[in-house]
N, C-alpha and C positions, 0 to 999 in steps of 0.2 A: 490815730496820733497827738490831734489836738485835744479830743476829747480825755485822751489819759494825761497829757500835759495840764491839762484846766485840773483835774482831780488830783494830780499831785502837788497844783500850786494851793489848792485846798490844805493839805497836809501838813506843807512846808510854811504856812501862814496860819496854822493851828485853828483854823475852820471846821464846822462841823462836817463828817462825814456819815450819811445813811448807812445801812446796813447793805441798803442794793447798789449804795456807789461803791463802796468797799469791794465788794463779789464784782461789780461792773471794770473797777480798778485791774483788782488783781487779775480776769479774764485777758482784756486787754494789754496785759504788758507778759501773761502767760503765753499766749497766742504766739507772737512772733517769737518769744525766746523756744517753743517748743518747734518750732519749724528750723531754726539753729539747730537746734539741736538733732532733728530727724537729717540734716542735710549732713552732718557732722557723722552721724551712723553711717549714712547714707556714701561717703565716700571711703570707709572702709567695707563696705557692703558690694560695693561696685569694684575694689580692689581683691578681694575675695574671689568674686564670682568672676572676674575677667582672669584670674591666675588659675582658679579652678578650672577653668578650659582648658588648662595646659597639664593637668594631670595630677594625680593625689602626691607626688614628691615637691611641685613646685607650692601645692597649699601647704605642705605639711613644712615647708623653710620657713614660711611666714608667721605660720601658727605655733610653733615653736619661739620666734623670738618675741612676739605679739604683747605677750604680757612684760616685756622689759622696755616695750617702745613706749607703752602707756604708766610705767614706772618714770621715766623721762619724762613725758608727755604730762603726767599730773603734778609735779612738781612745780613745772612750770605755771601749771594753773594756779597751785596757790601759794606760791610767792606773788605773782599777780594779786592776787585777792588780797594781800595784807595793805595793800595799799589801794584796792577798790572799793574796799569794804570804810574804810577812810575819808575818802571821797563822799560815798553814799551819807555818814554822817557829817562832814560838811556842808551839804547842799541841803538836805533834811534842816539844817538850823539856819540858812540862807546866808552859806558863807562861802559864796563862789570863787572870790578871789583866794581864799585859803586852801578852797579844791583844787586850781587850776595849779598853786604852788607844790602839791603832791605828787598830782601829775609831771612835773616837768622831772622832779628826783624820782620819780617812778621808772620815767623813760630809761634814763642814764640806769639806775641800781638793778633794773632786771635785764636789761641789754649784757652788763657784764658777767650777771649772775648766768644766764647763758650761756657765756663761752666758756665760762668755766664747766658747766654740763657737757659742752661739745669735747673739751678735754680729756675726761674722762670716759666717755661714752669712748671715743676714738680707741682708746688703750685697750678698753676690754673687747671691743670687738670684733678682733682675730678669735679669741678663743671662749666667747659666748655661747656659741652654739653646742661645744663641747661639753661646756660645765652643764647645761641644761640637757645633757643626754641624746642630743640628737647624733646619727651616726653621719660616715663621708659623706652619703648619698645626699643630703641637705645643708650639711653645714654651710658651704661655700655659699650656696645662695642669700642662705641665714644670714650670714655675718655680712655681706655686699647691703642686702635690705634694712638690717638696722644701722650699719655706718651712715647711709644716703640719710634714715632718717633722723640720725644722731648729728649728720652737719647743717639740718634744715632747721634746729632747734632756734638758732636765734629769730628767724623769719615767724616760727610757731608762738614763740614768746611774746614778741610783740603785737602778734595776732591776738594772743587772749589778754593781754594787757588792753588792748585800745578797744576791745569788745565789752570785757570787765569796765571799762570807766564809762563809756557809754550805756551801759544798761543801772550803772548805777545812778547814771544822771538821769533813768528813767527812759534810756532813749532805747526802745527794744528794737526798732525795726531798721534800721541801718544793720547792725550785726544781723539780725536776720537776711536781709537781703542781699548781705555781701557773704555770708557762708551757704546761700544757695547758688552760688554766684563760685564761690569757691570749688562745688561739688560737679559745676559742669567743667569746668576748667579742668579740674580732676578727671572727668569721663574723656575729655577731649584729646589730653596729654596723653591717657594711659591706652587710646586707642591706636597714636600713632609708636608710643613707645615699648608697646611689651608685644605686639605682635610684629612679623615678618612684612614685607612688600607683598599686596594679593589684590585679586579682582574679587570685585562685589559685584553680585548682579543684582539690580532692582528694579523694578516694574520693567523686566525686557532689556534694560539695558545693563551694559556692559561697564565698570568704572574703577581703574587701578586708582589704589590706595598705597602710597609710600607706608612703608614702616621701617622701624629701627631693628627689631627681631630681639629686645632687650630680654625678654621675660621678667621675670622678680624682677630684677633690676630696673627695668622699664618701669614697673609699678611702683617703685618708692621714689624714682628721678619725677613721674607724672603728679605724685602725692607732694613732694617739697617742694616743686615750683609752683603750683595750684596754693601751698601757703604762704609761697614768697609775694605771689601777686595780691594776694589778697590783706596779707600785712600791711603794702605798701596803701592801697587803696582805705582801708578802714582808719592807718596812722593820719592820711591826708585829710579826711573828714575831722577826723576828732582835734584834729591841730588846727584845722582852717575853717570848720562849718559848725561846730557843733555849739549850739547857743550859751551852756553853761560854761564848756570848759576848753573853749577854742583859745590857743596860746598867742592868737594874735592882739587880741585885746591887750597886754600890757606886757612889757619887757619883764622879766625875772629870772630867778639864778639857776641854773640845773643842780646845781653840787647838792649833794646828798646830805640833811642835815639829822644830827644826831637823835634828836626826838620821834620825826617823824619816821627812819629806818626802825627806833626801839619800840614805835606802835606795830608798825609793819610786821617786823617780828614773832611780836606778841602774837597777833595772828596768825602769821601765816606758818610758823616755826611747830606749832600742835600739827598743824595742818598738814605740812610737809614731810614730818616724821611717821604721822596718822598712814600719810598714803606709801609712804618708802615701805612702812612697814607690810599694809596690807598686797602692795604690789609683790611684796617680797614674799610675802603668802600666797601671789596668784602665780609665780615665778615656781615655789614650790611643786605646787598643784599641774605644774607644765610638767616638772621631775616625776610626778605621781602617776602622770598620764603616760609619759614615753615610753616605758616597756610595756605598755599595752598594744604598740605597732604606731605606725603611719597611719592608717583610716583611720585609727581612734584620737591621733594629735590631730589631723585634720578637720574628725568632727566636730570634737571639742572645741577649736581656734572657731570652724562655720558656726556653731551653735550660740557661742559669746557672742560674736559678731551680729547674728539674727536677732537675738535676744536682744540688741541694743535698741532693736526695732519699736520695743515693746518696752523698755526702759527711759527712753530719751525723752517722752514727755516728762516725767516724772523729775529730769534734771531739768527742763524746761519751765514748770511750774517752781522749783526750789530756785532758781536763778530770780525768780519774779519776788519769789518770799525774800531773799537775801535784801532787794532792792526795797521794798516794803517796809521790811522791820528794821534795813539799816536807817533809812530816811524819818521811820517813825523814833527810832532812839534820836537821830541828829537832832528831832524835833519836839524833844523829851514828852513824847505821846506814849509812855505807859500802856494804856489800855488799848488802844490803837494799835498798837504792835501786837500784844496779845490777839484780840481780833484777827488782825492776818495773819497771825501764824495758825491759828485752828482753821480759817476757810483755806488755807493755800493745802497744807496737812489732806484735809478730808476731799478737795479738790482731787489734788493727786492719787489717793486713795483709790478715786472713783474713776479718775481717768486710766489708771493703770488696770485695776482688776476688768475693764473693758476689755483693754489691751492684751490682758495675759488669755482672755479668752479666744480672742481673735486668732493669738500663738497657737493657741491648742487645737484650734481646726485648719491651722491652715499651713502648719508646720512641714508637712510635705511636701507642697507647693515651694514655701521657703528654700528648702533645704533643695531640690531640685532645679532651682533657678540660681544654685551658687556652683554644684556639681554636677555631672552625670554618673559619678561613679555610685552604684547600688549600694555598697557597705557603707560607705561615709553617709547616705542621704538615710539609712536605717538607723543609724548610731547616732546621727543630729536629730531625728525626729523623737528618739526617743529622747534625748536631753531636756528639747525645746518644753514637752509635754509635761514632763517633771516640773521642769522651773514655772509653768504656767500659772500653778498654784500659790508661787512664792511671791507672786508679783503686786497683789494689795499691802502687804506687811512691807514688801521693799521700799513701796513709794513711801510707806511711812515713815523709815529711816530715813530715804532721799530727800526729800522736804524738810523734814525738821532740822536735817542736820543744815539745808539751808539756810532757815532762821535761825539756827545758832548763829552761822558765819555773821548773818545780817546784825544780830547783837555784839559779836566779836566775843560770844562765848566759844571757842574753838577747843581748850585743852579737855576737858571731860569729854565732850560728846567725840573726839577725836579716839578717848584711849577706850569709848565704849566700842568704837570701830573695831579696830585692830584686836582687841582682844577678843569680840566675838568670832571673829575670822579662823586666829589663831587656836584658840581653846578649843572651837567647836567644830568648824568647819575640816579645818586639815587635820585634827583628830579624827572625826568621821571619816574623811577620804581615805587616807593612810589605813583606816580600818578596813571599811566597806571595797575600796580598788581591786584587792588582789582574790576576794571574791567574790563581785558581782562586777567587776570591772568600771567600764565609763559610768555604768547606770551607778554604782554607789559613789562617786565623784559627783555627780548631781544629787540624787538625794542627799547628800552631806550638804551642799551647798542650799538646796531647799529649805532643808530644817533649820540651816544658821542663818538663814536670811530672816524667817519667820521668828525667828526668837531676837534677832537685830531690831527689826519694827518694834517689839512688845518692849523691848528696853526704852527705845526711842519716845514712844508713845508715853509712858512712863513719865519721862524727864519732861517732855513738853506741859505734860498736865500739872505737875509739881511745881512750874513756873520758875525755878532759881535761876533759869538764864536771864529771868528780866530784872536781876539783881546786878546785871553788868552795865547797866545804864547810865552813864557819864553825869555827873553833877553840875549845873551850868550856875 
């Protein structure tokens, strides 16, 4: 942590950074971000595997609404990014007082926004499973799971905001550590909330374990409580401990200011619109999969969750890219921003290529851990092995997008993202699913991800995104 702080100070003070130091800083910021991303997907993996032990219908009830939860989850992320990118620019320019002023406004603005999302989600929760093509056998649990997730959005929003602000200041370790703690808490809460009271036999000893026997509802409650505890811890550290952003340094107004909100809207609106359109596509994909049966719904959901183990390193490196490019922009160091962009993108492609190979060979083991159902395992293994071939180009799109976000260049990349999904993935999935079943859906996804990576690399190398650099 001291080494990364020293290297970031060289960046902010416009001192020379050798290629070795650039690479070292990239790795130092990426590793904790990757750990945080792994813990995030681990929560979904844990929920899926614990609920999977209850049977295919319980798994399908979560799988049916998972794309919808990701829609709201992602909107919270993009709204927080509108403020955290501004903070990265201010810290890169050594304007820490200005960064703290943005943080104050961000806390109030994002919290109010999350309450609006809660109201919207609560209204649609009862009918959502039926709109997605679910039948009566899974609709009730699916609706309850979604509603509990929606009610946890304020905690999730503050979690994303605090994590993003800390990363923008170069502090990757605290968000990483607390995300790991959140995963542990999720396991503990799920352990007691999902299952009934039971006797565990360990090393010849019998231990009575109390349980609430809430099933799918227990999984949702366990995750929601973990979100809340982690949000409190992250905000407490951010406000009282972080050397760049702690608000105890001076008094300031929490009242939102027009210019800050306008900049936040410029950064986050294209990202929010993109995510909404993309998740709309994911929801439509669920509608395409739903007629294929309960086993296909569950296998599709499990495979999506399991694939996260492969692409989460890419998102971790993308977060490092956003911080490094954002601070380079704030420091008015265009050449350094470009170097960090290339380093992070190629590192992401390398790491995810390795992860794709591991996923291909470990697919049966991964799926068996999540469910005992042989039909679901077979379908899930097939999906994961198809997707493994897309991981290098998927990495290119993920990390390049993080580069563009750090530059404040979000409109064109957002259009590229959702256009690729709607024009290629959904069209191919709609054509192939009736003929090839779930295999056709995942072939369509693989083709689209390779195309998307190619167009993101093209935009990265053209360097037009560098024109977003503000003039001081």
